[in-house]
N, C-alpha and C positions, 0 to 999 in steps of 0.2 A: 492630243488626238490619238497617239499610239496607245495610251493608257485606256482611253474610253473604248477603243475597238477590241483590245485584248484583255482588259482588266488586269494587266500585269505591269508593275513598275519596270521601266526600260533602262537597265544599267548601261546600255550601249548608246543612249541618245547623244551623249557628248561626242561620240565618235562621228555622228553626222556633222557636227560642227568642225571637228578636226579634218574630216574629209573635205569640207568646204575650204578650210585653211590651206590644205595642200593644193587644192585646185586653184586657189587664188594666187599662190606663189608660182606654180608651174605656168599658169596662163599668163600672168603678168610678165614673167621673165622670158619664157620661150616664145610668146607671141609678141613681145616687145610693146606691150600696151602703154599708152601715155599716162594712164591713171589706174591705180588699183581698183577703183570703183567700177571700171569696165570689166573687171573679173567677176562681178556679182553674178551674172548669168551662169558662168562656169561653176561657181561655188554652189549655187542653188541646184544645178543639175547633178553635181557630184553628191551632195547630201541627199537629194531625192532618190537617185539611183541606188546609193548605199542602203537607204531605208527600204526601198522596194525589194532589193535582193535579200536583205535580212528577213523580211516578211515572207517572201516566196520560198526561200531555201531553209529557213529555220522555224519561224513562228507558225506559219500555216500548216506544215506537216505535223508539227507537234500538237497543235490545236485539234487537227482532224483525228489524231490518235487518242484524243481525250486526256492529254497530259494535264497534270495538276498545275495550279498557279505557281507553286513552289518550283516545280521543274521548269516551267517556262521562264521564271525569273532567273534561275540558274543558267538557263540557255542564253539569256541576254548578257549575263556576266561573262559567259564563255566567249561570246562574240566580241565583247569589249577586250578581253585578254588577247584573243587572236588578232584583232585589228591593231592592238598596240604593238604586237610583234611584227606584223606586216608593215606598219608605219615605220618601224625602226629600220627594216630592210629598205623601204622606199627612200628614206631620207639619207641613208648612209651608203647604200650600194645601188639601189634601183635606178637612180638618176645619174649614175656615173657617166653614161654617154653624153649627158647634157651638162657635165660639170663645168666646162669652159664657159658656157653661157651664164651659168649661175655666178661663177667667179667674176666675170666681166661686169655683171650687174651688182656686184658688191655683196653677194650671198655665197660665200665659200662652202657653207653647209647649212642644212635645215635643222640640224640637231638643236641648235639654239639660234634660230633665225631672228634677225632684227625686224622691227615693224616695217611694213611696206610704206613707201613714201606718201605722205598726205599733203594736201594743200592747206594753206593758212588764210584765215580771214581776220584782219585786225589783230594779228599776233596769236590767234587761237586756232586750234586744230579744226580742220573742216569736219572731222568726225563728230564734233560736238553739235553740229547742225544736221549732218547727213543721217546720223544714227537715230535721233528722235523723229526725223521726217520719215525714215523707212519704217520705224515702229508704228507710227500713225497710219501710214499707207497700208502696211501689211495687216494691221488690226482692222482697218476699214474694209479691206478686201475680204478678210475672213468673215466679217459681219455680213457683207453682201452675199458671200458664198453660202454661208450656213443659214441665214435667215430669209434671203430673198431669191433663192434659186431652188430648182427641183433637186439638185444634188444635196443641198442642205436638208431638205425634207427627207430624202432617202437616207442620208447619214443618220439623222436623229432617229428615224424608224429602225434602222439597222442596229443602232446601239441599244435602244430600249427593248426591242424584241426581234432578234434576228429571224427566228422561225416564222413569225407572223409577217415580217417584211418579205420573206421569200414567197409566202403564200400569195401576197398581193402583187407579186411580179417584180420586186426590187432585186437587182443583182447585188446581193450583199457582199460577195467576194470582190466585185469590182469597186464597190464603195470603200472597202477596207484598203484595197490597193491604192486608190487615189488618196485616201486619208494618210496613209503611210508616206506616200511620195510627197505630199504637201508638208507633212511634219518634218521629213528629212530635208526638204528644200529650204524651209525656214531655218532649220538648224545650220544648213550650209551657208545661208545668208549671214547668220550670226557669226559663223566662223570667219567669213571674209572680213567683216567689220572688226572682229577681234584681232585678225592678222594685221590690220592697219593700225589699231590702237596699241597692241601689246606685243605683237610678234608671235612666234610659235616655238615650242620646245617639246621634246619627247615626254610622253606621260602626262601631257597637259590635261587630257580628258579625265584623269583621276581627280583633279582639283575642280574641274568644271562640273562634273556630275553632282558634286555636293551642292553647288550653287543652284543647279537645275532642280534638284529634288527639293531644296529649301524653298525656292521660289514657287514651285508647283504646289507643294503642300500648303504653303502660306496662303496663296491665292485660292486654292481649292482644286483638287484633282478632277472634280466633276465639271469644272468650268474652264473652257479654253481662254476666255477673257481674264479669268482669275490669274492665269499664269503671267499676264502682262503686269497686273498690279503687284503680284508677289515678286516677280523678277525685279521690278523697279525698287521695291522696298528693300530687298536683299542687297541690291547694288548700292543704295544709299547707305545701308548699314556698313558695308564693307569699305566703300571708297571715301565717304565723308565722315561718318562717326568715328571709324577706326583711324582715319587720318588725323582728326582732331585729338583723339586720345594719344596718338603716337607723338604728335608735335608738342602737346601741352603737358603731358604727364611723363611718358616713357616710350622710348623707341621699341621696347620689348612688346608693345601691343601689336607691332607689325607682324609678329609671329601668328597672330590670330587670323591674318589674312588668308592663310592656307587652309581654308575650310572651317576655321574656328568660328567665325561670326555666323556663317550659314548653318552650322550645326547647332549653335545656340538658338538661333531663330527657329530651326526645325523642331527642336525639343520643346521650346515654349509653345509653339503652335500646336503640337500634338497634345500637350497638357491642357491648353486653354481652349483652343478651337480646332479639334482634330479634322473637321471637314473643311477648314479653310475660312478665309475672311468672307467669301461670297455667300457662305451658308449661315453666317451670323445674322440674327435678327437685329439689325442696327437700330431700328425704330424702338424696339423694346429696350435696348441698351441705353439709348439716349433718354428715354422716359424714366428709367431707373436713376440716371444721373440727376435729372431734374427733381 
């Protein structure tokens, strides 16, 4: 959604997820929540507000000045670098007044924070059920919002032709604001789930952004639903295929987990299907195979 509104790859998108992670830890510990899943609203809000502020304070002013796509892309990278530094202060110094609460909860530091406690079903992590359910629900809600609501019509019109959309009375700026908030909120939701599954560490966004770009390009930057397909395929590549290679052939394959698999997928996609899987004429491909 952020790419479609600004036409700029957003290097700071992983920061939305990290903002959600921070919100999940702080809300879970300081509010003494009984389950980390109750922190989801706080994570969505944190990611959404972060995205909204980024658009208002950085992207919109630059766009109004007629800045080039290259300059806008560098601006997103600058936001990412700035937030990484701010996050370092937050997790090492900023929450010092709350340190006793974190220590009592078993989290002496957020520099390398352990995963938030999850529930178990038949010996399996509850995240294995909650995560796919949330993916299905959020995708269904996005479909209803974009295809069955007035906002969806306004958003598509604003993306395809902003000038014409303004002429017919659509508040394009408000559409962009809502779009960025939704995108940031979904990133925050992902961050909360990530905190439950893998925990958090400083600089995590540098690894996450590789997966985000790989999944987005693989699915197709022109399609919001393509990101769902691309993300799942990248996840399968990293978690299952890589796991099999590591266990059956060599543990050295685990080194590829740090962005290696996602970069390989990204390069192959750009060479074979640069517009992503959703833009491929699969009927034509299948006919050729026959």
